[in-house]
Residue frames relative to the residue before (quaternion, step in Angstrom):
aa qw qx qy qz dx dy dz
M 1.0000 0.0000 0.0000 0.0000 0.00 0.00 0.00
R 0.5104 -0.6346 0.4919 0.3079 3.57 -1.27 0.43
A 0.0685 0.7993 -0.5902 0.0903 3.55 -1.01 0.85
V 0.3780 -0.6780 0.5800 0.2471 3.56 -1.27 0.52
V 0.0826 -0.8418 0.5327 -0.0292 3.55 -0.44 1.27
F 0.3034 -0.6940 0.6300 0.1715 3.52 -1.09 0.93
E 0.1146 -0.8540 0.5073 0.0167 3.58 -0.36 1.28
N 0.8113 -0.0500 0.0473 0.5806 3.59 1.11 -0.55
Y 0.6020 -0.5576 0.4306 0.3759 3.58 -1.21 0.54
K 0.8391 0.1684 -0.1578 0.4926 3.54 -1.24 0.70
T 0.6183 0.5214 -0.3277 0.4883 3.57 1.20 0.58
F 0.4763 -0.6664 0.4916 0.2956 3.58 -0.87 0.94
P 0.5209 -0.6609 0.4309 0.3260 3.63 -0.93 0.81
V 0.3315 -0.7342 0.5597 0.1941 3.54 -1.29 0.33
L 0.3378 -0.6901 0.6002 0.2222 3.53 -1.26 0.55
K 0.1526 0.8120 -0.5367 0.1711 3.57 -0.49 1.17
D 0.5347 -0.5839 0.4943 0.3590 3.53 -1.34 0.13
V 0.0045 0.7716 -0.6353 0.0326 3.56 -0.94 1.00
E 0.6319 -0.5451 0.3891 0.3900 3.55 -1.25 0.32
K 0.4802 -0.6480 0.5094 0.3000 3.56 -1.00 0.82
P 0.4010 -0.7517 0.4634 0.2437 3.61 -0.70 1.02
K 0.2815 -0.7183 0.6094 0.1828 3.53 -1.35 0.39
P 0.4350 -0.7005 0.4882 0.2859 3.62 -0.88 0.82
G 0.3041 -0.7375 0.5760 0.1782 3.54 -0.99 0.87
P 0.7550 -0.3338 0.2656 0.4980 3.60 -1.24 -0.22
G 0.8275 0.1965 -0.1648 0.4996 3.56 -0.89 0.97
E 0.6575 0.5094 -0.3010 0.4666 3.58 1.28 0.08
V 0.2517 -0.7419 0.6054 0.1402 3.53 -1.37 0.38
L 0.2976 -0.7129 0.6043 0.1950 3.55 -1.07 0.78
L 0.1444 -0.7840 0.6012 0.0546 3.55 -0.85 1.07
K 0.3237 -0.6387 0.6542 0.2436 3.50 -1.26 0.61
V 0.3857 -0.7778 0.4415 0.2266 3.56 -0.31 1.26
A 0.2806 -0.7465 0.5851 0.1475 3.54 -0.89 1.04
G 0.7879 -0.1391 0.1280 0.5861 3.56 0.89 -0.97
A 0.0870 -0.7645 0.6367 0.0508 3.55 -1.21 0.63
G 0.3082 -0.7802 0.5199 0.1611 3.57 -0.62 1.12
A 0.3154 -0.7145 0.5929 0.1962 3.55 -1.09 0.79
C 0.0893 -0.8314 0.5475 -0.0317 3.55 -0.51 1.26
H 0.6020 -0.5629 0.4279 0.3710 3.58 -1.20 0.55
S 0.5667 0.5849 -0.3947 0.4254 3.59 1.14 -0.46
D 0.5964 0.5505 -0.3580 0.4616 3.59 1.11 -0.64
V 0.6413 0.5252 -0.3197 0.4590 3.56 0.97 -0.88
A 0.6348 0.5206 -0.3293 0.4664 3.57 1.01 -0.79
V 0.6244 0.5646 -0.3371 0.4215 3.58 0.97 -0.87
Y 0.8102 0.2968 -0.1543 0.4813 3.60 0.74 -1.00
N 0.7677 0.4008 -0.1991 0.4586 3.59 1.11 -0.55
E 0.7797 0.3487 -0.1655 0.4930 3.59 1.06 -0.72
F 0.6916 0.4843 -0.2847 0.4539 3.58 0.99 -0.78
D 0.0469 -0.7165 0.6845 0.1260 3.47 -1.45 0.24
A 0.7730 -0.3917 0.2204 0.4477 3.57 -1.27 0.07
S 0.7093 0.4652 -0.2634 0.4595 3.61 1.13 -0.54
T 0.5144 0.6644 -0.4075 0.3577 3.60 1.28 -0.15
P 0.4884 -0.6433 0.4894 0.3288 3.64 -0.88 0.84
G 0.8007 0.2560 -0.2058 0.5010 3.57 -0.83 0.97
A 0.4679 0.6736 -0.4549 0.3470 3.59 1.24 -0.05
V 0.1631 -0.7655 0.6159 0.0901 3.56 -1.10 0.75
P 0.4495 -0.7392 0.4295 0.2592 3.59 -0.65 1.09
P 0.4592 -0.6583 0.5203 0.2918 3.58 -1.10 0.72
S 0.7184 -0.1166 -0.6294 -0.2725 1.40 -2.44 0.54
F 0.0849 0.7733 -0.6268 0.0433 3.55 -1.28 0.47
V 0.5770 -0.5665 0.4607 0.3659 3.55 -1.32 0.32
L 0.4141 -0.7141 0.5123 0.2369 3.57 -0.88 0.97
G 0.5696 0.6317 -0.4347 0.2959 3.56 -1.36 0.02
H 0.0901 0.8141 -0.5660 0.0942 3.58 -0.21 1.30
E 0.6402 0.4311 -0.3318 0.5424 3.60 1.31 0.22
N 0.1847 0.8469 -0.4597 0.1931 3.55 0.07 1.27
S 0.0183 -0.7454 0.6655 0.0347 3.48 -1.34 0.51
G 0.1194 0.8165 -0.5596 0.0771 3.57 -1.17 0.39
W 0.4909 -0.6319 0.5178 0.3026 3.49 -1.43 0.04
V 0.5263 -0.6358 0.4577 0.3305 3.57 -0.96 0.84
E 0.1527 -0.8099 0.5655 0.0318 3.55 -0.76 1.16
E 0.7965 -0.0768 0.1114 0.5893 3.58 0.97 -0.89
L 0.2960 -0.7572 0.5605 0.1575 3.57 -1.07 0.80
G 0.4012 -0.6995 0.5417 0.2371 3.55 -1.05 0.83
E 0.7319 -0.4268 0.3086 0.4323 3.53 -1.33 0.20
G 0.8340 0.2277 -0.1831 0.4681 3.55 -0.96 0.93
V 0.5824 0.5886 -0.3758 0.4161 3.60 1.25 -0.08
T 0.0467 0.7791 -0.6221 0.0618 3.55 -0.87 1.02
G 0.6866 0.5172 -0.3420 0.3798 3.55 -1.32 0.16
F 0.6746 0.4345 -0.2975 0.5173 3.59 1.26 0.16
E 0.2668 -0.7522 0.5847 0.1454 3.55 -1.12 0.77
I 0.5182 -0.6306 0.4778 0.3249 3.57 -0.95 0.88
G 0.7852 0.3174 -0.2506 0.4690 3.56 -0.90 0.96
D 0.5542 0.6025 -0.4081 0.4043 3.61 1.20 -0.26
A 0.4235 -0.7290 0.4963 0.2071 3.56 -1.13 0.79
Y 0.0201 -0.8010 0.5973 -0.0350 3.54 -0.99 0.92
L 0.3509 -0.6555 0.6273 0.2317 3.48 -1.39 0.51
V 0.3284 -0.7722 0.5190 0.1627 3.58 -1.01 0.82
Y 0.3133 -0.7081 0.6053 0.1846 3.55 -0.91 1.01
G 0.3692 -0.8149 0.4133 0.1698 3.56 -0.42 1.26
P 0.6690 0.5100 -0.3403 0.4201 3.64 0.83 -0.83
V 0.0485 -0.7760 0.6285 0.0221 3.57 -1.08 0.76
G 0.1009 -0.8093 0.5781 0.0257 3.55 -0.45 1.23
C 0.7562 -0.3658 0.2710 0.4701 3.54 -1.26 -0.37
G 0.4320 -0.7367 0.4253 0.2997 3.57 1.21 -0.50
H 0.7907 0.3176 -0.1711 0.4946 3.60 1.17 -0.20
C 0.5405 0.5870 -0.4358 0.4163 3.64 1.17 0.03
A 0.7180 -0.4456 0.3061 0.4383 3.59 -1.30 0.18
A 0.6638 0.5110 -0.3157 0.4456 3.60 0.92 -0.89
C 0.6806 0.4801 -0.2954 0.4680 3.59 0.87 -0.92
S 0.6317 0.5549 -0.3413 0.4202 3.59 1.02 -0.72
R 0.7157 0.3727 -0.2542 0.5331 3.58 1.18 -0.41
G 0.6090 -0.6085 0.3316 0.3858 3.59 1.25 0.44
Q 0.5520 0.6059 -0.3832 0.4258 3.56 1.26 0.36
D 0.0186 -0.8546 0.5183 -0.0259 3.56 0.74 1.14
T 0.5475 0.6244 -0.3972 0.3907 3.60 1.15 -0.45
Y 0.7633 0.3056 -0.1702 0.5432 3.59 1.12 -0.61
C 0.1208 0.8275 -0.5333 0.1279 3.56 1.11 0.74
E 0.4525 -0.7172 0.4690 0.2468 3.56 -0.84 1.02
N 0.7244 0.3910 -0.2310 0.5187 3.59 1.25 -0.32
A 0.2191 0.8261 -0.4979 0.1471 3.58 1.22 0.45
A 0.6430 0.5606 -0.3306 0.4036 3.59 0.98 -0.80
T 0.7661 0.3366 -0.1866 0.5147 3.59 1.11 -0.59
N 0.4651 0.6610 -0.4605 0.3669 3.61 1.25 0.09
P 0.5509 -0.6416 0.4145 0.3362 3.62 -1.06 0.61
Y 0.7927 0.0211 -0.0021 0.6093 3.60 1.22 -0.38
L 0.5389 -0.6252 0.4636 0.3222 3.57 -1.32 0.27
G 0.7797 -0.2269 0.1792 0.5554 3.55 1.08 -0.66
I 0.6978 -0.4168 0.3662 0.4530 3.51 -1.37 -0.16
G 0.7979 0.1640 -0.1709 0.5543 3.56 -0.60 1.18
L 0.7059 0.3279 -0.2399 0.5802 3.56 1.32 0.14
G 0.8116 -0.0556 -0.0259 0.5810 3.51 0.53 1.27
R 0.7152 0.2732 -0.1759 0.6188 3.54 1.17 -0.70
D 0.6171 -0.5763 0.3716 0.3859 3.61 -0.99 0.78
G 0.2534 -0.8016 0.5332 0.0940 3.53 -0.87 1.08
G 0.7305 -0.5079 0.3147 0.3307 3.50 -1.37 -0.23
M 0.4651 0.6381 -0.4822 0.3796 3.61 1.20 0.26
A 0.5538 0.5512 -0.3765 0.4977 3.52 0.79 1.14
E 0.6391 -0.5318 0.3856 0.4000 3.54 -1.27 0.13
Y 0.7966 0.1029 -0.0398 0.5944 3.58 1.12 -0.66
L 0.1245 -0.7967 0.5915 0.0031 3.54 -1.17 0.71
V 0.2193 -0.7542 0.6044 0.1333 3.57 -1.01 0.85
V 0.0266 0.7971 -0.6010 0.0514 3.58 -0.87 1.00
P 0.5632 -0.5496 0.4705 0.3994 3.59 -1.21 0.37
A 0.5636 -0.6250 0.4154 0.3452 3.59 -0.91 0.88
R 0.6008 0.5874 -0.3456 0.4179 3.58 1.08 -0.73
N 0.7007 0.5054 -0.2648 0.4283 3.60 1.09 -0.68
L 0.5663 0.6094 -0.3821 0.4024 3.59 1.25 0.15
V 0.1197 -0.7801 0.6138 0.0215 3.56 -0.90 1.04
P 0.4075 -0.7583 0.4445 0.2475 3.63 -0.51 1.12
L 0.2640 -0.7713 0.5652 0.1265 3.54 -1.12 0.81
G 0.3529 -0.7382 0.5071 0.2708 3.60 1.18 -0.29
D 0.7903 -0.2889 0.2314 0.4883 3.56 -0.93 -0.92
A 0.4493 0.7006 -0.4554 0.3161 3.61 1.25 0.01
D 0.6070 -0.5820 0.4065 0.3573 3.57 -1.15 0.69
P 0.3046 -0.7874 0.5004 0.1917 3.64 -0.46 1.09
V 0.5818 0.5881 -0.3917 0.4027 3.62 1.09 -0.54
A 0.7043 0.4441 -0.2624 0.4878 3.58 0.80 -0.99
A 0.6271 0.5678 -0.3289 0.4197 3.58 1.18 -0.57
A 0.4999 0.7171 -0.4158 0.2511 3.59 1.07 -0.68
P 0.7131 0.4552 -0.3025 0.4390 3.68 0.72 -0.90
L 0.5182 0.6731 -0.4147 0.3261 3.59 1.17 -0.41
S 0.6121 0.5915 -0.3550 0.3865 3.59 1.12 -0.59
D 0.7464 0.2019 -0.2015 0.6013 3.57 1.31 0.03
A 0.7311 0.4676 -0.2576 0.4248 3.58 0.65 -1.13
A 0.7168 0.3314 -0.2490 0.5607 3.60 1.24 -0.28
L 0.6311 0.5532 -0.3431 0.4218 3.59 0.96 -0.83
T 0.6684 0.5210 -0.3120 0.4295 3.59 0.88 -0.91
P 0.7084 0.4034 -0.2932 0.4995 3.68 0.75 -0.82
Y 0.6001 0.5695 -0.3743 0.4189 3.60 1.02 -0.68
H 0.6606 0.5086 -0.3144 0.4541 3.59 0.88 -0.91
A 0.6659 0.4998 -0.3041 0.4629 3.59 0.92 -0.89
I 0.6735 0.4901 -0.2943 0.4686 3.58 0.95 -0.88
K 0.6278 0.5527 -0.3379 0.4315 3.59 0.94 -0.85
L 0.6789 0.4843 -0.2888 0.4703 3.58 0.97 -0.83
S 0.7016 0.4591 -0.2547 0.4817 3.58 1.23 -0.47
L 0.3988 0.7557 -0.4590 0.2435 3.61 1.23 -0.08
P 0.6114 0.5386 -0.3915 0.4275 3.69 0.92 -0.58
N 0.6473 0.5180 -0.3245 0.4553 3.61 1.07 -0.61
L 0.7392 0.4072 -0.2094 0.4938 3.57 1.20 -0.53
A 0.4734 0.6698 -0.4443 0.3604 3.58 1.27 0.10
G 0.7234 0.3936 -0.3161 0.4710 3.56 -0.95 0.91
G 0.6210 -0.5706 0.4009 0.3579 3.52 -1.33 0.18
G 0.8044 0.3369 -0.2256 0.4342 3.51 -1.31 0.37
K 0.4524 0.6964 -0.4469 0.3325 3.58 1.15 0.48
F 0.2027 -0.7718 0.5957 0.0914 3.54 -1.26 0.62
A 0.1100 -0.7650 0.6327 0.0487 3.56 -1.08 0.87
L 0.1887 -0.7821 0.5879 0.0846 3.55 -1.08 0.79
V 0.1102 -0.7636 0.6344 0.0487 3.55 -0.97 0.95
V 0.1086 -0.7904 0.6027 0.0155 3.56 -0.67 1.19
G 0.7832 0.2276 -0.2039 0.5415 3.58 -0.60 1.15
L 0.0332 -0.8514 0.5209 -0.0506 3.55 -0.26 1.29
G 0.2145 0.7340 -0.5931 0.2520 3.52 0.72 1.18
G 0.8237 -0.2230 0.1474 0.5000 3.57 -1.18 -0.50
L 0.7012 0.4619 -0.2810 0.4647 3.60 0.85 -0.93
G 0.6669 0.5204 -0.3083 0.4352 3.56 0.92 -0.89
Q 0.6373 0.5258 -0.3342 0.4535 3.59 1.00 -0.78
I 0.6799 0.4605 -0.2953 0.4884 3.59 0.93 -0.83
A 0.5836 0.5768 -0.3720 0.4340 3.60 1.10 -0.62
V 0.6184 0.5333 -0.3434 0.4639 3.59 1.00 -0.78
Q 0.6653 0.5039 -0.3031 0.4600 3.59 0.90 -0.90
I 0.6604 0.5044 -0.3089 0.4626 3.59 0.94 -0.88
L 0.6557 0.5112 -0.3149 0.4578 3.59 0.91 -0.87
K 0.6636 0.4934 -0.3114 0.4682 3.61 0.95 -0.80
A 0.6801 0.4908 -0.2920 0.4596 3.59 1.06 -0.71
L 0.7808 0.3866 -0.1810 0.4562 3.60 0.92 -0.88
T 0.7931 0.2497 -0.1222 0.5420 3.60 1.14 -0.48
G 0.4254 -0.6609 0.5454 0.2912 3.51 -1.36 0.16
A 0.3785 0.7608 -0.4562 0.2643 3.55 1.28 0.20
T 0.4616 -0.5976 0.5684 0.3267 3.51 -1.28 0.45
V 0.2107 -0.7980 0.5566 0.0946 3.57 -0.68 1.11
I 0.1284 -0.7620 0.6337 0.0372 3.53 -0.84 1.11
A 0.0522 -0.8118 0.5816 -0.0063 3.58 -0.83 0.95
T 0.0450 -0.8173 0.5743 -0.0124 3.56 -0.97 0.84
D 0.1153 0.7600 -0.6278 0.1221 3.53 -1.12 0.83
M 0.5382 -0.6139 0.4632 0.3448 3.56 -1.27 0.25
K 0.6888 0.4828 -0.2711 0.4679 3.59 1.21 -0.46
E 0.4545 -0.7045 0.4805 0.2573 3.57 -0.77 1.07
E 0.6368 0.5414 -0.3306 0.4383 3.58 0.99 -0.84
A 0.6511 0.5114 -0.3122 0.4659 3.58 0.98 -0.83
M 0.6660 0.4923 -0.3077 0.4684 3.58 0.96 -0.81
A 0.6126 0.5458 -0.3531 0.4496 3.58 1.05 -0.66
K 0.6427 0.5127 -0.3204 0.4706 3.59 1.02 -0.78
A 0.6568 0.4998 -0.3129 0.4700 3.57 0.97 -0.83
A 0.6300 0.5310 -0.3292 0.4612 3.58 1.03 -0.76
A 0.6316 0.5408 -0.3307 0.4464 3.58 1.05 -0.74
H 0.7000 0.4189 -0.2594 0.5169 3.59 1.22 -0.46
G 0.7029 -0.5282 0.2484 0.4064 3.57 1.23 0.42
A 0.5228 0.6370 -0.4256 0.3739 3.60 1.20 0.20
I 0.3716 -0.6366 0.6168 0.2759 3.52 -1.35 0.42
T 0.2008 -0.8322 0.5094 0.0870 3.59 -0.61 1.07
V 0.1151 -0.7598 0.6384 0.0435 3.52 -1.21 0.74
P 0.3449 -0.7543 0.5128 0.2213 3.61 -0.64 1.02
G 0.5967 -0.5540 0.4333 0.3863 3.55 -1.25 0.35
G 0.3372 0.7252 -0.5542 0.2309 3.53 -1.24 0.42
P 0.7168 -0.4831 0.2898 0.4108 3.59 -1.25 0.25
D 0.7323 0.3911 -0.2314 0.5072 3.60 1.16 -0.54
Q 0.2514 0.8267 -0.4753 0.1658 3.58 1.31 0.32
A 0.7102 0.4486 -0.2694 0.4709 3.60 0.72 -1.04
A 0.6323 0.5354 -0.3340 0.4496 3.59 1.01 -0.78
R 0.6628 0.4947 -0.3089 0.4696 3.59 0.97 -0.78
I 0.6196 0.5249 -0.3442 0.4713 3.58 1.06 -0.70
R 0.6685 0.4909 -0.3014 0.4705 3.59 0.89 -0.89
E 0.6040 0.5640 -0.3532 0.4385 3.59 1.07 -0.70
I 0.6375 0.5277 -0.3269 0.4563 3.60 0.99 -0.82
T 0.7119 0.4398 -0.2502 0.4870 3.60 1.08 -0.71
G 0.5426 -0.6213 0.4034 0.3960 3.58 1.24 0.12
G 0.6864 -0.4941 0.2692 0.4607 3.55 1.21 0.49
R 0.5748 0.6392 -0.3639 0.3586 3.59 1.22 -0.37
G 0.4497 -0.6614 0.4783 0.3627 3.56 0.99 -0.80
V 0.5713 -0.6095 0.4343 0.3368 3.56 -1.27 0.27
D 0.4947 -0.6829 0.4681 0.2642 3.55 -1.19 0.65
A 0.7793 0.0113 -0.0112 0.6265 3.58 1.18 -0.54
A 0.0578 -0.7913 0.6085 0.0106 3.54 -1.00 0.88
F 0.1461 -0.7778 0.6095 0.0463 3.53 -1.16 0.73
D 0.1300 -0.7997 0.5851 0.0347 3.55 -0.53 1.22
F 0.1358 -0.8267 0.5447 0.0368 3.56 -0.39 1.26
V 0.5795 0.5229 -0.3906 0.4880 3.55 1.25 0.45
G 0.1674 -0.8346 0.5057 0.1402 3.57 0.71 -1.08
A 0.4554 0.6462 -0.4761 0.3853 3.60 1.19 0.43
A 0.6863 -0.5039 0.3236 0.4127 3.57 -1.18 0.48
P 0.6841 0.4782 -0.3223 0.4467 3.67 0.82 -0.81
T 0.6759 0.4870 -0.3166 0.4536 3.61 0.96 -0.76
I 0.6149 0.5177 -0.3507 0.4805 3.60 1.06 -0.68
K 0.6452 0.5289 -0.3169 0.4512 3.58 0.96 -0.87
T 0.6480 0.5145 -0.3148 0.4650 3.59 0.98 -0.86
A 0.6717 0.4912 -0.3019 0.4651 3.58 0.87 -0.94
A 0.6671 0.5101 -0.3068 0.4480 3.59 0.90 -0.92
A 0.6662 0.5011 -0.2965 0.4661 3.59 1.07 -0.72
S 0.6717 0.4983 -0.2818 0.4702 3.59 1.28 -0.26
M 0.5365 0.6940 -0.3688 0.3074 3.59 1.27 -0.19
A 0.3789 -0.6931 0.5716 0.2220 3.53 -1.30 0.59
I 0.6501 -0.4544 0.4141 0.4465 3.56 -1.31 0.09
G 0.8313 0.1936 -0.1529 0.4980 3.59 -0.94 0.89
S 0.4748 0.7000 -0.4175 0.3320 3.57 1.25 0.29
R 0.3107 -0.7315 0.5788 0.1827 3.55 -1.36 0.09
L 0.1041 -0.7710 0.6277 0.0280 3.55 -0.84 1.09
T 0.0925 -0.7916 0.6036 0.0220 3.57 -0.71 1.12
V 0.2066 -0.7590 0.6086 0.1041 3.55 -0.70 1.13
V 0.1260 -0.8204 0.5576 0.0120 3.55 -0.43 1.29
G 0.6536 0.5138 -0.3106 0.4609 3.58 1.00 -0.79
I 0.3107 -0.7870 0.5152 0.1367 3.56 -1.04 0.80
A 0.2318 0.7788 -0.5432 0.2115 3.58 0.90 0.94
N 0.3999 -0.7732 0.4245 0.2491 3.57 1.37 0.04
G 0.2550 0.7788 -0.5288 0.2209 3.57 1.01 0.83
L 0.3805 -0.7177 0.5414 0.2168 3.56 -1.19 0.60
Y 0.0765 -0.7755 0.6250 0.0464 3.56 -1.19 0.65
E 0.2908 -0.7671 0.5516 0.1510 3.56 -0.85 1.00
W 0.2067 -0.7980 0.5606 0.0788 3.56 -0.60 1.22
S 0.0502 0.7674 -0.6392 0.0002 3.55 -1.17 0.63
F 0.6448 -0.5709 0.3447 0.3734 3.57 -1.10 0.72
F 0.7833 0.3256 -0.1796 0.4981 3.58 0.74 -1.00
G 0.6239 0.5403 -0.3464 0.4458 3.59 1.25 -0.05
T 0.6935 0.4203 -0.2443 0.5317 3.56 1.33 0.00
P 0.5175 -0.6307 0.4593 0.3515 3.64 -0.89 0.78
Y 0.5742 -0.6160 0.4136 0.3461 3.58 -0.99 0.82
E 0.8647 0.0827 -0.1060 0.4839 3.54 -1.15 0.87
S 0.4206 0.6498 -0.5102 0.3749 3.55 1.08 0.72
T 0.2779 -0.7718 0.5612 0.1100 3.53 -1.21 0.65
I 0.1037 -0.7375 0.6621 0.0834 3.53 -1.11 0.78
T 0.0990 0.8080 -0.5671 0.1259 3.57 -0.61 1.14
N 0.2638 -0.7403 0.5833 0.2052 3.56 -1.30 -0.12
T 0.1371 -0.7614 0.6241 0.1093 3.54 -1.28 0.31
Y 0.1751 -0.7721 0.6020 0.1035 3.54 -1.28 0.39
W 0.8391 -0.0862 0.0060 0.5370 3.55 -0.66 1.21
G 0.3947 -0.7116 0.5172 0.2652 3.67 -0.84 -0.84
T 0.6062 -0.5603 0.4191 0.3781 3.55 -1.30 -0.07
I 0.6196 -0.5327 0.4068 0.4086 3.55 -1.26 0.28
E 0.5797 0.5542 -0.3776 0.4628 3.60 1.13 -0.52
D 0.6197 0.5412 -0.3347 0.4594 3.58 1.01 -0.83
L 0.6731 0.5059 -0.3112 0.4406 3.59 0.91 -0.88
H 0.5856 0.5427 -0.3703 0.4749 3.60 1.10 -0.58
E 0.6751 0.4855 -0.2901 0.4736 3.59 0.98 -0.83
V 0.6082 0.5363 -0.3407 0.4757 3.58 1.09 -0.70
A 0.6516 0.5119 -0.3147 0.4630 3.59 0.93 -0.89
A 0.6345 0.5257 -0.3282 0.4620 3.59 1.03 -0.75
M 0.6456 0.5025 -0.3187 0.4786 3.60 1.01 -0.78
Y 0.6322 0.5293 -0.3262 0.4624 3.58 1.03 -0.78
R 0.6664 0.4935 -0.3045 0.4688 3.59 0.90 -0.89
A 0.6902 0.4721 -0.2724 0.4759 3.58 1.11 -0.67
G 0.5172 -0.6672 0.4032 0.3532 3.60 1.26 -0.06
Q 0.4621 0.6915 -0.4449 0.3324 3.61 1.23 0.28
I 0.7303 0.2494 -0.1763 0.6110 3.57 1.27 -0.39
V 0.0083 -0.7916 0.6099 -0.0362 3.56 -0.73 1.09
P 0.1731 -0.8173 0.5399 0.1026 3.62 -0.06 1.22
E 0.3177 -0.7106 0.5926 0.2072 3.56 -1.11 0.71
I 0.0143 0.8277 -0.5580 0.0583 3.57 -0.58 1.13
E 0.1858 -0.7181 0.6518 0.1578 3.51 -1.38 0.32
R 0.2971 -0.8041 0.4961 0.1379 3.58 -0.59 1.17
F 0.0767 -0.7684 0.6351 0.0182 3.53 -1.16 0.83
G 0.4393 -0.6645 0.5327 0.2858 3.56 -1.06 0.69
M 0.6994 -0.4778 0.3239 0.4215 3.56 -1.25 0.33
E 0.6881 0.4870 -0.2894 0.4534 3.59 0.94 -0.84
D 0.6937 0.4268 -0.2686 0.5143 3.59 1.28 -0.24
A 0.3307 0.7858 -0.4774 0.2129 3.58 1.25 0.20
L 0.6626 0.4973 -0.3173 0.4615 3.60 0.93 -0.78
E 0.5968 0.5421 -0.3547 0.4734 3.57 1.15 -0.57
A 0.5963 0.5552 -0.3585 0.4557 3.60 1.07 -0.67
Y 0.6844 0.4646 -0.2860 0.4837 3.59 0.93 -0.86
R 0.6214 0.5344 -0.3530 0.4513 3.59 1.01 -0.70
R 0.6888 0.4685 -0.2795 0.4774 3.57 0.92 -0.90
L 0.5913 0.5531 -0.3600 0.4634 3.56 1.13 -0.62
E 0.6643 0.5024 -0.2975 0.4666 3.58 0.88 -0.94
A 0.7188 0.4613 -0.2426 0.4601 3.58 0.97 -0.89
G 0.4476 -0.7056 0.4458 0.3211 3.60 1.26 -0.15
E 0.4504 0.7242 -0.4160 0.3156 3.55 1.17 0.56
L 0.5897 0.5773 -0.3673 0.4290 3.60 1.24 0.10
S 0.2969 -0.7476 0.5640 0.1865 3.57 -1.01 0.78
G 0.7666 0.1953 -0.1349 0.5966 3.59 1.22 -0.43
R 0.6766 -0.4569 0.3602 0.4514 3.58 -1.28 -0.17
A 0.3792 -0.7041 0.5524 0.2354 3.57 -0.88 0.95
V 0.0254 -0.7837 0.6205 -0.0144 3.58 -0.83 1.03
V 0.2705 -0.7519 0.5840 0.1427 3.54 -0.76 1.12
V 0.1431 -0.7898 0.5959 0.0246 3.55 -0.82 1.11
P 0.2442 -0.8436 0.4534 0.1523 3.61 0.13 1.25
H 0.7883 0.3331 -0.1618 0.4914 3.57 1.02 -0.74
G 0.5294 -0.6472 0.4091 0.3654 3.58 1.21 0.25
A 0.7564 -0.3461 0.2652 0.4877 3.58 -1.25 -0.30
Q 0.2393 -0.7676 0.5824 0.1199 3.55 -1.02 0.87
């Protein structure tokens, strides 16, 4: 079968023929419906080396945002029908620690000794015609389009988890939420915030096109610039926002979000640009929190799938055939995509 393979650090992936996988005990073989191309993939092959925290050694098939149709069941697997569509939960932990037992494989207590971080992150992913996953990691999609759903396993799950943890800050009237960075995750974050809260959503980015999309989903937009934080505070009547989500994570974006916060607020840094922020007692609103999150739980993904089926999340995607998968990554690197690139190995179904 054809697959996009990460073969070495600092090296662009290759499209090649690899052996079609077979499901082992407790596993399911999926015929891949869609595989999202994510900036994290670019970091894996272009930015990381063996000494980078979170690096996963080559080689393996890329693709951690996946959906597909059940093709074959491994030994001991029941409860699935051939041909049914599922979304794939990407993280794979040890399966027996406290974190994994509550579906939080992202924070597996044995991550340092696990053979991989997840599907498409050390273990073969979905940038291929077929994919093997643990049966536990499958989330049903019903009749919803599985191709458009593929990016939801990261691009929606990650903001959903961060927003869900911040809901106490947004409960009640007169609340404000801030979304910094309007790429794939930020755009879906705006949709999730509008669906789950009554908060006024403020969104900011350097790109006018990105802000226009966020405005179409109900956000008030503020362009970047030296008065960015002041304009955000002005919208809140000077009080500041109750919850902020930084989907970039660079030092300037963290600084902007932190300067926009209210007393008792929560800032979640979701982007992994590894920016630094200097905290001081009198430079931070009282009882405000700066935290981070990584991906989400499998329970969260079930809830994301439910929102997708209900039409509350509408991902913007651009489809690529299997033979154009490397072009999807090239355009992703070049910033030439307006939506999430989704590789569709088998074409229209």
